[in-house]
N, CA, C and O of each residue as an XYZ file, in Angstrom:
380
protein
N       0.636    -10.821      7.070
C       1.302    -10.672      5.807
C       2.315     -9.558      5.913
O       2.235     -8.717      6.808
N       3.260     -9.552      5.008
C       4.294     -8.518      4.993
C       4.081     -7.613      3.794
O       3.600     -8.045      2.746
N       4.449     -6.340      3.965
C       4.376     -5.421      2.837
C       5.581     -4.504      2.842
O       6.183     -4.241      3.883
N       5.920     -4.021      1.652
C       7.038     -3.091      1.487
C       6.667     -2.116      0.385
O       6.323     -2.519     -0.727
N       6.740     -0.837      0.699
C       6.452      0.191     -0.298
C       7.625      0.243     -1.268
O       8.784      0.229     -0.852
N       7.321      0.303     -2.562
C       8.364      0.338     -3.581
C       9.325      1.491     -3.315
O       8.901      2.587     -2.948
N      10.601      1.244     -3.498
C      11.674      2.224     -3.326
C      11.865      2.655     -1.870
O      12.507      3.674     -1.614
N      11.332      1.913     -0.932
C      11.525      2.191      0.486
C      12.390      1.096      1.087
O      12.315     -0.059      0.670
N      13.203      1.453      2.055
C      14.031      0.456      2.723
C      13.264     -0.261      3.820
O      13.651     -1.346      4.254
N      12.175      0.349      4.266
C      11.410     -0.222      5.369
C      10.346     -1.182      4.874
O       9.740     -0.975      3.822
N      10.131     -2.226      5.640
C       9.020     -3.129      5.378
C       8.266     -3.304      6.689
O       8.783     -2.993      7.762
N       7.067     -3.795      6.592
C       6.269     -3.948      7.801
C       5.267     -5.062      7.661
O       5.163     -5.716      6.624
N       4.542     -5.258      8.723
C       3.494     -6.265      8.716
C       2.140     -5.594      8.728
O       2.004     -4.452      9.168
N       1.154     -6.294      8.250
C      -0.212     -5.778      8.276
C      -1.162     -6.956      8.320
O      -0.764     -8.103      8.119
N      -2.405     -6.662      8.583
C      -3.430     -7.691      8.683
C      -4.292     -7.647      7.432
O      -4.869     -6.611      7.103
N      -4.376     -8.771      6.740
C      -5.247     -8.871      5.566
C      -6.680     -9.092      6.042
O      -6.936     -9.931      6.906
N      -7.600     -8.338      5.474
C      -8.999     -8.433      5.880
C      -9.854     -9.159      4.852
O     -10.828     -9.822      5.209
N      -9.501     -9.039      3.597
C     -10.324     -9.614      2.539
C      -9.446     -9.737      1.304
O      -8.656     -8.839      1.011
N      -9.580    -10.846      0.576
C      -8.792    -11.039     -0.634
C      -9.691    -11.557     -1.744
O     -10.609    -12.341     -1.506
N      -9.413    -11.107     -2.959
C     -10.134    -11.579     -4.141
C      -9.117    -11.749     -5.257
O      -7.929    -11.486     -5.073
N      -9.588    -12.188     -6.409
C      -8.689    -12.328     -7.552
C      -8.081    -10.992     -7.957
O      -6.975    -10.951     -8.495
N      -8.798     -9.899     -7.703
C      -8.345     -8.587     -8.161
C      -7.568     -7.767     -7.165
O      -6.876     -6.824     -7.548
N      -7.667     -8.110     -5.864
C      -6.977     -7.284     -4.887
C      -7.183     -7.768     -3.468
O      -7.651     -8.880     -3.225
N      -6.815     -6.892     -2.529
C      -6.852     -7.266     -1.118
C      -7.120     -6.022     -0.270
O      -6.662     -4.930     -0.607
N      -7.861     -6.186      0.829
C      -8.088     -5.115      1.796
C      -7.225     -5.424      3.005
O      -7.200     -6.557      3.487
N      -6.509     -4.405      3.501
C      -5.592     -4.614      4.619
C      -5.777     -3.531      5.680
O      -6.298     -2.452      5.400
N      -5.340     -3.839      6.900
C      -5.257     -2.867      7.983
C      -3.793     -2.484      8.155
O      -2.918     -3.349      8.190
N      -3.534     -1.187      8.264
C      -2.174     -0.661      8.392
C      -2.030      0.184      9.644
O      -2.998      0.790     10.102
N      -0.839      0.228     10.193
C      -0.554      1.094     11.329
C      -0.212      2.514     10.898
O      -0.304      3.444     11.700
N       0.185      2.690      9.627
C       0.605      4.000      9.134
C      -0.104      4.323      7.829
O      -0.531      3.431      7.096
N      -0.220      5.618      7.554
C      -0.803      6.072      6.293
C       0.157      5.772      5.144
O       1.366      5.974      5.259
N      -0.395      5.290      4.047
C       0.369      5.069      2.816
C      -0.362      5.845      1.720
O      -1.569      5.669      1.548
N       0.348      6.702      0.973
C      -0.317      7.526     -0.039
C      -1.003      6.707     -1.140
O      -0.564      5.611     -1.488
N      -2.089      7.272     -1.674
C      -2.780      6.659     -2.803
C      -1.818      6.419     -3.953
O      -0.872      7.180     -4.154
N      -2.061      5.380     -4.689
C      -1.306      4.992     -5.881
C       0.095      4.490     -5.575
O       0.869      4.232     -6.497
N       0.438      4.347     -4.295
C       1.747      3.784     -3.949
C       1.811      2.333     -4.406
O       0.848      1.582     -4.253
N       2.953      1.946     -4.967
C       3.156      0.556     -5.354
C       3.730     -0.195     -4.159
O       4.657      0.276     -3.500
N       3.170     -1.363     -3.892
C       3.534     -2.133     -2.708
C       3.863     -3.566     -3.113
O       3.160     -4.172     -3.921
N       4.941     -4.096     -2.540
C       5.257     -5.518     -2.697
C       4.685     -6.233     -1.485
O       4.911     -5.818     -0.348
N       3.945     -7.306     -1.728
C       3.278     -8.046     -0.665
C       3.774     -9.480     -0.604
O       4.098    -10.095     -1.620
N       3.823     -9.986      0.602
C       4.072    -11.403      0.841
C       2.847    -11.903      1.587
O       2.697    -11.651      2.782
N       1.972    -12.610      0.885
C       0.674    -13.000      1.419
C       0.664    -14.491      1.735
O       0.994    -15.321      0.887
N       0.282    -14.819      2.967
C       0.135    -16.218      3.340
C      -1.314    -16.613      3.104
O      -2.213    -16.184      3.827
N      -1.531    -17.441      2.073
C      -2.887    -17.869      1.721
C      -3.370    -18.999      2.604
O      -4.554    -19.074      2.935
N      -2.474    -19.864      2.979
C      -2.795    -21.010      3.826
C      -1.483    -21.476      4.443
O      -0.416    -20.962      4.106
N      -1.560    -22.420      5.320
C      -0.350    -22.946      5.934
C       0.608    -23.400      4.850
O       0.236    -24.157      3.953
N       1.838    -22.936      4.939
C       2.891    -23.308      3.995
C       2.649    -22.816      2.570
O       3.320    -23.290      1.653
N       1.722    -21.887      2.344
C       1.491    -21.369      0.992
C       1.587    -19.842      1.025
O       0.640    -19.156      1.409
N       2.732    -19.333      0.623
C       2.985    -17.898      0.612
C       3.210    -17.469     -0.832
O       3.927    -18.134     -1.579
N       2.591    -16.348     -1.224
C       2.773    -15.827     -2.571
C       3.271    -14.390     -2.501
O       2.918    -13.640     -1.590
N       4.092    -14.018     -3.473
C       4.587    -12.643     -3.597
C       3.778    -11.933     -4.666
O       3.585    -12.456     -5.763
N       3.303    -10.726     -4.336
C       2.448     -9.966     -5.247
C       2.917     -8.518     -5.313
O       3.562     -8.009     -4.397
N       2.574     -7.872     -6.422
C       2.749     -6.429     -6.562
C       1.356     -5.835     -6.658
O       0.520     -6.311     -7.426
N       1.108     -4.784     -5.869
C      -0.217     -4.159     -5.853
C      -0.061     -2.647     -5.726
O       1.029     -2.134     -5.474
N      -1.186     -1.946     -5.908
C      -1.199     -0.489     -5.809
C      -2.344     -0.081     -4.891
O      -3.435     -0.649     -4.952
N      -2.085      0.921     -4.028
C      -3.112      1.447     -3.124
C      -4.155      2.199     -3.965
O      -3.821      3.174     -4.638
N      -5.412      1.748     -3.927
C      -6.470      2.419     -4.689
C      -7.428      3.196     -3.790
O      -8.134      4.086     -4.264
N      -7.458      2.873     -2.508
C      -8.190      3.687     -1.531
C      -7.584      3.455     -0.151
O      -7.019      2.398      0.129
N      -7.716      4.472      0.705
C      -7.237      4.353      2.086
C      -8.098      5.261      2.956
O      -8.441      6.375      2.560
N      -8.444      4.772      4.146
C      -9.247      5.580      5.060
C      -8.822      5.304      6.494
O      -8.421      4.194      6.844
N      -8.920      6.342      7.312
C      -8.597      6.214      8.731
C      -9.732      5.470      9.414
O     -10.903      5.754      9.165
N      -9.394      4.533     10.262
C     -10.408      3.785     10.993
C     -10.929      4.654     12.141
O     -10.139      5.313     12.817
N     -12.235      4.665     12.370
C     -12.809      5.508     13.418
C     -12.215      5.196     14.801
O     -12.068      4.036     15.187
N     -11.883      6.259     15.526
C     -11.434      6.172     16.912
C     -10.125      5.397     17.071
O      -9.824      4.925     18.167
N      -9.351      5.259     16.008
C      -8.096      4.505     16.071
C      -7.028      5.250     15.273
O      -7.338      6.074     14.414
N      -5.784      4.950     15.568
C      -4.662      5.465     14.788
C      -4.204      4.410     13.796
O      -3.012      4.128     13.669
N      -5.173      3.832     13.093
C      -4.909      2.794     12.099
C      -5.679      3.127     10.827
O      -6.587      3.959     10.831
N      -5.303      2.468      9.750
C      -5.924      2.719      8.456
C      -6.348      1.412      7.804
O      -5.734      0.367      8.018
N      -7.414      1.488      7.003
C      -7.781      0.388      6.117
C      -7.465      0.856      4.709
O      -7.668      2.021      4.367
N      -6.964     -0.066      3.894
C      -6.617      0.285      2.519
C      -7.047     -0.818      1.574
O      -7.029     -2.001      1.915
N      -7.434     -0.405      0.382
C      -7.744     -1.340     -0.686
C      -6.610     -1.328     -1.691
O      -6.193     -0.269     -2.159
N      -6.119     -2.497     -2.017
C      -5.021     -2.633     -2.963
C      -5.483     -3.447     -4.164
O      -6.200     -4.437     -4.018
N      -5.071     -3.026     -5.337
C      -5.382     -3.738     -6.566
C      -4.111     -4.426     -7.045
O      -3.062     -3.794     -7.177
N      -4.217     -5.738     -7.306
C      -3.061     -6.473     -7.809
C      -2.687     -5.967     -9.196
O      -3.560     -5.618     -9.990
N      -1.397     -5.929     -9.485
C      -0.897     -5.593    -10.812
C      -0.842     -6.893    -11.606
O       0.162     -7.604    -11.587
N      -1.936     -7.194    -12.302
C      -2.048     -8.477    -13.006
C      -0.996     -8.660    -14.085
O      -0.664     -9.792    -14.439
N      -0.466     -7.566    -14.614
C       0.582     -7.675    -15.626
C       1.895     -8.163    -15.030
O       2.760     -8.660    -15.751
N       2.047     -8.023    -13.712
C       3.297     -8.417    -13.066
C       3.140     -9.617    -12.146
O       4.106    -10.042    -11.513
N       1.922    -10.173    -12.063
C       1.712    -11.379    -11.263
C       2.058    -12.598    -12.107
O       1.619    -12.713    -13.252
N       2.828    -13.488    -11.551
C       3.138    -14.718    -12.269
C       1.881    -15.582    -12.335
O       1.024    -15.514    -11.455
N       1.781    -16.389    -13.381
C       0.582    -17.195    -13.604
C       0.295    -18.129    -12.430
O      -0.865    -18.309    -12.060
N       1.338    -18.729    -11.834
C       1.097    -19.647    -10.716
C       0.556    -18.901     -9.498
O      -0.203    -19.475     -8.717
N       0.934    -17.625     -9.321
C       0.402    -16.821     -8.217
C      -1.086    -16.548     -8.456
O      -1.889    -16.640     -7.528
N      -1.454    -16.212     -9.697
C      -2.865    -15.985    -10.034
C      -3.685    -17.246     -9.748
O      -4.787    -17.166     -9.204
N      -3.144    -18.400    -10.114
C      -3.845    -19.668     -9.894
C      -3.996    -19.948     -8.401
O      -5.056    -20.399     -7.969
N      -2.960    -19.692     -7.608
C      -3.031    -19.925     -6.163
C      -4.048    -18.999     -5.504
O      -4.821    -19.432     -4.649
N      -4.051    -17.734     -5.895
C      -5.021    -16.791     -5.322
C      -6.436    -17.210     -5.705
O      -7.330    -17.227     -4.859
N      -6.642    -17.546     -6.974
C      -7.972    -17.972     -7.417
C      -8.414    -19.238     -6.682
O      -9.573    -19.348     -6.283
N      -7.505    -20.188     -6.500
C      -7.832    -21.411     -5.772
C      -8.191    -21.144     -4.323
O      -9.030    -21.840     -3.750
N      -7.558    -20.134     -3.724
C      -7.846    -19.764     -2.338
C      -9.193    -19.052     -2.230
O      -9.950    -19.286     -1.287
N      -9.491    -18.181     -3.198
C     -10.730    -17.405     -3.122
C     -11.937    -18.153     -3.672
O     -13.075    -17.753     -3.428
N     -11.703    -19.228     -4.408
C     -12.779    -20.044     -4.977
C     -12.512    -21.531     -4.680
O     -12.261    -22.313     -5.597
N     -12.566    -21.910     -3.402
C     -12.265    -23.312     -3.075
C     -13.300    -24.267     -3.644
O     -14.486    -23.947     -3.733
N     -12.832    -25.432     -4.023
C     -13.748    -26.482     -4.511
C     -14.282    -27.250     -3.312
O     -13.548    -27.556     -2.373
N     -15.547    -27.548     -3.360
C     -16.157    -28.311     -2.250
C     -16.557    -29.668     -2.712
O     -17.086    -30.456     -1.928
């Protein structure tokens, strides 16, 4: 997935570890300060990419590595309804 910190010219890639209706856990190569607003481009499935706005709610250095894990909370007030539906459909698949 791709991410970009608000008001920054730089964007980067990161690995999504876990996603729910409320947020996402990611692995980062660099530290990002708490409460930073981030624009995300998340690939939910093949050919299904959604754009989200989220905020860093926790971040921790991974043991023995120069990498970080972070928890991001989606800004539900700024998520479009179809994005909410796609995320919910991905996290709650029908069997």
